[in-house]
N, C-alpha and C positions, 0 to 999 in steps of 0.2 A: 790106643789113643782115645780117651773118653770124648764123646761127642753127644750133643743133644739138639734136636730140632725144636724150633719154637715159632709161634706166629704172634702177631700183634694186632690189636683192635682197640675199640673203646666201648666197653660193656659195663658201665657203672650200675650198681644195684641201688634202687631208690624206693621210697614209699610211693605207692600207687594212689594214695588218698592223703589229704592233709592230716598230719599228726605231728606231735612234738619231735623236733630233730634230735633232742637229747636221748630219745628212746632208740635211735637208729642202730648203734653198735650192738646192743644186746638182741634186738629183734633180728638183725642180719645173721648173727651167730646162731640164734635159736632156730630160725627158719631154714638155714642151710643144713644144719644138723638133722632137721626133720626130713630131709631128702635122703633116702636109704643109700643112694649111690654116692653120696658125698661124705668125705672124711677130712680130718686134719684142718678144720676151719680155724682161721686166725683173723681177728679184727683188731687192728692196732692203730694208734695215731693220736693226734691232739684233738680230743673231742670235747674238752671242757668248755671251749669257747662257743660251741654250737648254740645258737639262739633257740629258745623254747618252741618257737613256731613262726609261721608266716600268716598274714591275713588270708583266710580261706579263699577269697575271691582271687587274690593275686596268685596263689599257688595253683588253684584250679586252672587259671588261664595259662600258666607256665606248663602244667602237665598236659594241657590240650594241644600244645605245639608239637610238631614233628621233632623227633630227637635230634635230627640234623640241624635244627634251627634254634635249639634251646640256648638260653643265656646261662643257665645253671641247672644242675640236677638237685633234687631235694632228698636228703641234704647233700652237700658237697664239702666234706671235711678237708681241711688243708693239711697236707702231709700225712694222710691216712693210708692204710694198706689193708685190703681184704684179700685173703688167700684161702684156697681150699683145693683138695684133690677130688676128682670126679671120674667115675667109670661109666662110659656110655657104650653099651653092647653094640657090636657091629650090626646085629639083626634089626636094631631100631633106627640106625643112622640114615638110611635111605629115605625114611619118612620124615626126617627132620630138616632136610635141605630141599630147596625149590626144584632142583634138577635131579634129585635122587642119588647124588654122589655121596661118598662117605669119606671119612678121614683116614680110612684103612688102619685105624688104631683105636684103642678103647680107653686107655688110661691117660688122664690129663691133669696137669697142675695149672690152676687159674689164679693169676695174681693181678688185682687191679690196684694201681697206685694213684694217689691223689696228690698232685703238685699244686703250685701256685696258680697255674693256668687251668687246672681241671684234671680229669682222670684219663688214664690209658690202661690197657689190659694186655698182659702176656699170657699166652697159653702154650705150655710146654708138653711135649710127648714124653711120658714116663715109661719106665720098664722096657727100654729098648736095648738093655745090656751095653749101653755106652756106644752103640754103633748107629750109623745113619741107616734108616729103613726106607722102604718105598712109599711109606705113608705120606700123605699130603698134609703138611702142618697147617696150611692156610685154610683148608676145609674144616679144620677143628674149630675155627671161630664160629662158623654157622652152626655146626653140630652142638657145641657147648651152649651157645646162646639159645637155640631153640629148645634144647633139652631142659635147661635150668628155667627158662621162661614158662614152659608147660608145667613143670613141677611146682613152681611158686604159685601159679594160678590154680592148679589142682588142689593145693593145700590151703587155699584161701589165706595166704600169708600176709597180704597187705603190702607186698613188695613186688617190684617188677625189675627185670634186667633190661635197661635201656640199650640202645645201639646207635652209635654215630658212625656213618660211613666216611671213607671206605673202611669197612671191617669185613674182611681182613685188610690190614695195611699191605700195600703192594710190594712185599719182599718175601723171599724164601730165606729163612734165617737158620743158621746153625751156630752152636757154641762148641769150640774145639780147644782141647788142652795142647799146649806147645811149650817149648823153651823160648822165652822172650826176655828182653831186657826192660820190660815195663808190664804193668798189670794186664793191659788190654791192647789189642790191635785189631782193626777191622779191615778185611780184605774183600773186594768186590770180585766175584767169580764169573762175571758176565751175566747174561740174561737168558731166562727160559720162561718167557712170559713176564714174570715179575723179576725185579732185581734179586740176584743171589748174593747174600752177604754172609760171610763167615766171620763171626766174632771170636777171635782167638785170645785165650787167656794164658798167663804164665803159670804153669803147673806148680812151680815152687812157691808162688805167692799165696795160693789158696789150698786149703786142706782137702777140698772135694769139689766136684762139679756143681753141687748145690750151693756151696759158698760162693763160687765164681759167678753163678747165675744171679744170685741175690745182688752181688756187687755190680754186675753188668746192668741189671734192671735199674739200680739207683743211678748209674752213669748215663743211661739213655732215656729214662722216663721223662726228664724235663723237656727234651726236644719233642718227644712223642705227644706229651700232654699239650705242648704249645701248638703242635701241628693240628691236633683235633680242636683246639680252641680257635685257631685260624680258619679251619673248615667251617665251624659254626658261624663265625663272623661272615665268611664269604657267602654262606647260604642265606643268611639274613639280608646281605647286600643284594644277592640275586633275587630274593623275594621282593625287595624294594624296586628293583629294576623291572620286574614283571608288572608291578602295580603302575609304575611310570609308563611302561609301554602301553598298557591298556588305556590310560588317560590320554596318551599321545594319539593313539589310534582313534579314540572317540573325538578328539578335537579335529583331527584330519578329516574324518568322516563328515563332521559338521561343515567344514570348509568346502567339501565337494558336493554337498546337496544343492539342488537347483529348485527354482520356484520362489514365488513371492514370500511364502510363509518361512521357508528356509532362510531367505535373505534377511527378513525382519528379525528372525531369531539370531542370526549371525551378527547383525549390526547392533542390536539393542540388548541382547541377552547373553552373548558369548564372553563378555569381558570377565565375568566372575570365574568361568571355567579356565580361561587363559591365565588369570592370576593364580588360581589354585595350582595349575600345572607348573607355572613359573616358580611358585614357592616350593613345590615338590622337587623341582630341579635343583634349586638352591640348597635345600636340605640334603639331597642326595650327594651333591658335590662336597658340602661341608663334612658330612659323615664319612665319605670315601677318603677325604684328605686326612681326617682324624684317625681313621682305621689304618691307613697306610703308614702314618707316622708311628702309631702304636705298634704295628706289626714289625716295622724295621727296628724300632728300639728294643722290643722284646727278643727278637731273633739275635740281635747283637749282644744283648745281655746274657742270653742263654748260652751262646756259643763262646762267650768270653770266660765262662766258668771252667775252672780246671777239671771239674768232675765230668764235664761233657766230652763225648767222643766226637761230636760234630759229624755224625754219620748220615744225617738226613738234610744236608744243606739244600739240595735240589728240591726235595719235597716241601720244605718250608718256604722256599722262594715261590714255588708253584701255588701253594695254598694261600699265600699272601697277595698274589697278583690280582689286580682288578680287571676283570673282563667285562664289566658292565659299563665302562666309559662310553662306548659308541651309543648305547641306549640313552644315556644322559645327554650327550651332545646332540643327538637327534631331537630329543624333546626340547632342548634349548632352542634349536633352530626353528622348530614348529611354533614355539611360543613367539619368537621374534617375527616370523612370517605372519602368523595369525593376527598379532597386534598391529603390525604395519598395515595389512590390508583391511582389517576391521576399521582402523582409523581412517583409511582412505575412503572406504565405503560410507562411513559415518559422515565424513565431510561432504561427499557427493549427496547423501540424503539430506543434509542440512541445506546445501545450496539448492537442491531440487525443491525441497519443502519451502524455502524462502521464495523461490521463483514462483511456485504455485500459489503460495499465500499472497504474494505481491500482485499476481494477476487477478486472483479472486478479489482482493481488496480494491484493486482498480476497477474491476467490473461493478462491484457494489457501489463504489463512489459514483461511477458513471450512471448507474441506475437511480441513485438517491438524489444526487445533486442535479438540479435542472440546468440546462444549457443557458 
């Protein structure tokens, strides 16, 4: 019974410095072949539409962001595919992972597919004689990413292998040949840390496990690319929430300070800070609503496609969930509280000032005007 283990991640290859996007297919192929451990490189897709370049300042700003918050990679071809085989010797692998673990395997096939929402990557364990091994397919993601990244840098290729987490995607996956009445069926085998999914294919539909694997990748790439797109959106939303939280804490601290100087600053100079925070709250709410609507629509569209196996419904729901709403609501309450009491303190100051000025004016009149 032919079987193959594989892992999933998001490891797109991009330019590390601004250069024309139209050069990308040939540069990727050339520089991957320059790595002696790499073979069978294939770069295919619709590349004729790639724009010649981006403004250097805009691209530099995008490249400076963490991969997990990127809006796009450079370039990001639509419906492209980058595939290659790589051999990473076991003796090197413990130095390639943060905890010294290995994939317990050396030969991998790496396929990055670019869909409408962006990229996702499949890493398959090769040369296992069609049997499931004790190798950890999920560790292959870290091993391959670190190895290819070091080689691209060592060769001064002008390329980098980006990484969007979670990579590895939280599944232990296998592809298994069976007698079925349809091309594919996915079976959940319970959990052993990650979800264990067995993607079963009908042996009479496909000539080989390689053909079945390519078809399976086409069937699930849309969901996985959407997942990583939603992860990047969620991370940008989280980043906005952190900024909002900092501004909220700053305003709260200003409200808690004592003394005449702090009081004067609060009454006469805090209005602009409150307004800025209020505008940030409004912007965050509008963006969150827009992002939620977009996520729901795209999930529905993806899972409505006949090619989709809808194997990752729970992961898509989790990735699209908004866990920053308490921060936004908190900030909104602080804005309302600050404005209310600033107004009250301002009214008190006006009354006090009027009273004092009235008393002073009365005293002056009493001194100037004779009885």
